[in-house]
N, C-alpha and C positions, 0 to 999 in steps of 0.2 A: 504493500500500500504506500509506504513512505517513498519507495523507489519511484513508483509511477508519479507520485505527487511532485517530487523534485525534478524529474525529467520533464514533466509538463511545465513547471516553472521555468526551466532552462530556455524555453522558447517564447516566454511571455515578454513581449516587447515593452509594454508599459512598466512592468516591474523591473525589467532590466534597466531602462532609462533612469528610473528613480534610484535604483541601487548603485549604479556606476557613478552617479552624480552626487551622491550623498556622503557625508563624512561618516555616518553610521555604517553604510555599506562598505566603505573602504576599510573601516576598523574591523568589521566582521571578517572580511576576506583576508586580512593580513596574515592569518595563520597559514594559509595555503598558497598565498601569492607573495612573491619576494619583494614587490614594490611596483611603482608605476614607471620607473625609468631604467634605461640601460645601465646607468651607473649603479643603481641599487641591485640590479641583477648580477652585475660583475662582482660587487662586494659580497653578495651571498655565495657566489661561486668560489670566491677566494677563501671564505671561511670554511666551506665544505671541503675544499681541497686540503686545507690545513688539518682537517680531521681524517684525512686519508680517503675521502669520498670523491669520486668523479661526478661530473655534472652534465646534464643536457639542458640547454637554455631554450625557452619557448616564449617568443613575443606573442602574447595572446591576441587572437583575432580569428574570425571565420565568417563565412557567408558574405564575402565581398562581391558587389555586383557592378563595379565599374573599374576600368583599367587603371586610372590614376591612383586609386586607393590600393589596388594590388601592387603596383610599382612602388608605392610608398612603403607598403608592408615589407617588400623585398629589400628595400634600402636599409631598413632596421636590421635585417639579417646579415646583409653585407657588412654593416658596422659591427655586429656581434662577432663575425668571423675574424675581423681585424683586431677587435679587442681581445678575443681569446688568444690570438697569436702574440700580440704585444705584451700581454700579461703572463704568457706562458702557462695558461690554465689547462688542467686536465678536463676539457669540456668540448662538447659538440653542440649542434643545434637541432631543433625539432620544429616542424612546420606543418600546417594544414593546406591542402590544395585549394580549398574554398577561400582561404586567406590570400591565395596567389592568383585568384581570378577564375577559378573553375566554374563559377556560376554566372560569369559575364555572358550575356546573350541567352540566358535561361539556365535553370538548374542543370548542372552536369552536361551542358551543351558541347557540341563539337568545337565551337568557337572558344568556349571557356577552357576546354581541355587543352587546346593548342596554346592558348595564352599561358595557362598555368605551367605547362611543360616547358615552354620557352623561358619563363621567369625562373623556374626552379633549376633548369639546366645551368643558368648563369651562376646560381648559388652553389650548385654541386661542383662546377668548374672552379669557383673561388675556393671552396673547401679543399678540393684536390690539390691545389697549389700549396696549401699549408699542411698537406697530409692529414686533413681533418675529415669530418663526416657529417652528412645531412640525413636526418631521419624524417621520412614522410609519414605523418600520422595517418591512421585509418579513421574514417568518419562513418556515417551511416551506410547501410547496405547498398543504397543506390549508387554509392561512389566506389564500392569495393573493387570491381573489375577494372575500372579506369585507373584507380590508384595503383594496383598491381602492374598493369601494363606500362604506365608511365615510369614506375620504379625500374622495371626490367629494361626499358629502352635507355634510361639514364645510366643504369649500371653497365650496360654494354659499352657506353661511351666513356664512363669514368669508373672503372672497376674498383670496388672497395670503398668508394666515396659516398655511397648512398644505400639506404636500406629502408625498410618499412615496418609496419605494425600489423599483427594479426590478432583477432579477437576470438577467444576460445568458445564463446557462446554461439558462434555461427556454425551451422552444420558443414559448410564448405571448407572450414579452416584446415582440416587435416590434409585435404588435397592441395590447398593453397600452400601449406607449409612444405610439402614435398616438392611442389613446383619451384618454390624459391630456393630451397636447400640445394636442389640439383644444380642451380646456377651459382651457388656460393653467395647468395644475397642474405645479409644479416637481418634477423627478425627480432622485433621486440614483441613478446607474447604477453597480452593482457587478457582480462576476462571479458571486457566489453561494457560500454557505458551509454549505449543508445537504446531506445525502445524499438524492438524488432518484433515482427509477427512470429507466432509459434510455428509456422510452416518453414521458417528458414533459420530459427535459432532455438536453442534449448531454453524452455521457460523456467525450469527449476534449478535452484542453486546447486543441489547435489550433482546434477548432470553436468552443469558447467564446470564445477570443481573437478569432477572425474575426467572430463575431456581436457581441462587445463593441465592436470598432472600427466596425463598420457602424452600430450603434445610437448610439454616441457622436457620430459624424459627423452623423447625423440630428438629434441633440439640439442640438449647438452651432450648427447652421444654422437652427434654429427661432427663434421670437421669445420662447421661454420660457427663463428663466435656470435652467440645470441644473448639477448637480454631477457631475463625471467622477471617480469614485472608483476609483483604481488606483495601484499602486506600480510597475507594469510600465513601465520606462523606454522600451522600444521602442514601446509603444502611445502613451505620452506624446509622444515625439518625432514620431511620425507625425501625431498630432493637432495638434501645434504647426505642422508643415509644412502640413497641410491648412488650418488656420485662416489662416495667412499667405497661402496661395495663393488663398483665397476671400475675402480681406480682411475676415475676421471680427475685430471688435475684441476685445481681451483682456477687457474688463469684461463681455462677453456670456455668459461661463460661468466656472466655477472648477474647479480640481483639488481633490479631496478625498483625504486620506490619514489613516492611523490614528496615534494617539499612540504614539511610540516606534519607528516604522518609517520608514526612509529619511528621516531628518532632513536629511541632506545634500541630497537631492533637493527637499525642501520649500523649503529656503533658496535653492537654485539657481533654482527657478521664481519665487520672490518677487523675486529680483534681476533676473530677466528681465521682470518686470512682469506676471506672471500672478497671478490671484487664487488663493490657497491657503487651504483650510479644513481644520483637523485635528479629527478625531473624538476627544474626550477622555472616556473612560469612567472611572467611579469607583464605589466602594461595596464592601460585603462580599460581595456575590453575584457575584463576578468569574469563577468557575470555567468555566461554559459558554462565555462570551465568549473567555476565554484559550485554551481548547482549540480553538475554531474558528479562532483566529489561527494556531495551530501547524498546523492542517490545511490552511489556505489557502496557507501558505508554509513548507515544511519547512526552509528556510534559517534560519528563526527558532529552530529547535531547536538548530542548531549555534551560533548566536549566544549563546543562553542557556547552553549547555554551556561555551563559552569564557569567558564572563564571570561565571559563578556564584560563583567563589571569589575574584574581585577585590574589593578593598575600595573 
């Protein structure tokens, strides 16, 4: 019930406008969003690096419908890649195709796909010059095939400099994982944070968890460096046992988590010698991301309620 409620709120334009423009909204979002500016994001990345944690930087934004806005979004990412290099950070970047113009000319249009691919290609080329990496986020199911195809074409041009995300709640994900692994494309595996119909996605948490664990085991036994993105301690513990039993070396994969969530677990895994990368979002367009985080983990609502009035 709560999941559906917050996913519904994530697309409410009126509440989004109020939240992103209010001081109360910015205060509430602070736990999960590193700040509004590039400078704040870089400072957060530096602090995490000092703790032995790698970073993925995400300038929040999505559903762009005009080319100038898409180009402006890309400019922020070009700056991020330069800042990462100049500060010698253990960091890469993550972006959404709808942020780069995928919906220009209509949702997931041929025009938008061509624009987004052209814009993201310039970013992947920029990252490749620094021996860095661009992660193309996965969005709703209507974008899945186009996202995979664009990733594959860019990987063919810039091997090793681009990867994408797969969502374990989708029925098609097992086949998609094999498709990408055969090509050597790096995958970030998450559970999924969009509302999808029952005929294409597992509706129950237990089924999603089981599929996630199955896919994660496949990925960490492949020769492709993958990111296992979860805060589920039971799944993490099972994967650690599995890795030890199969003599999988710890540098062969990494755990990935979200900024502000399970900091204790992040640090524990680092102490145990596992690679940990934290996804650090920032920017003024934080509302949809924030609502999806509440939808994913209702315990976050209780956390925010307890801590809102603390100084």
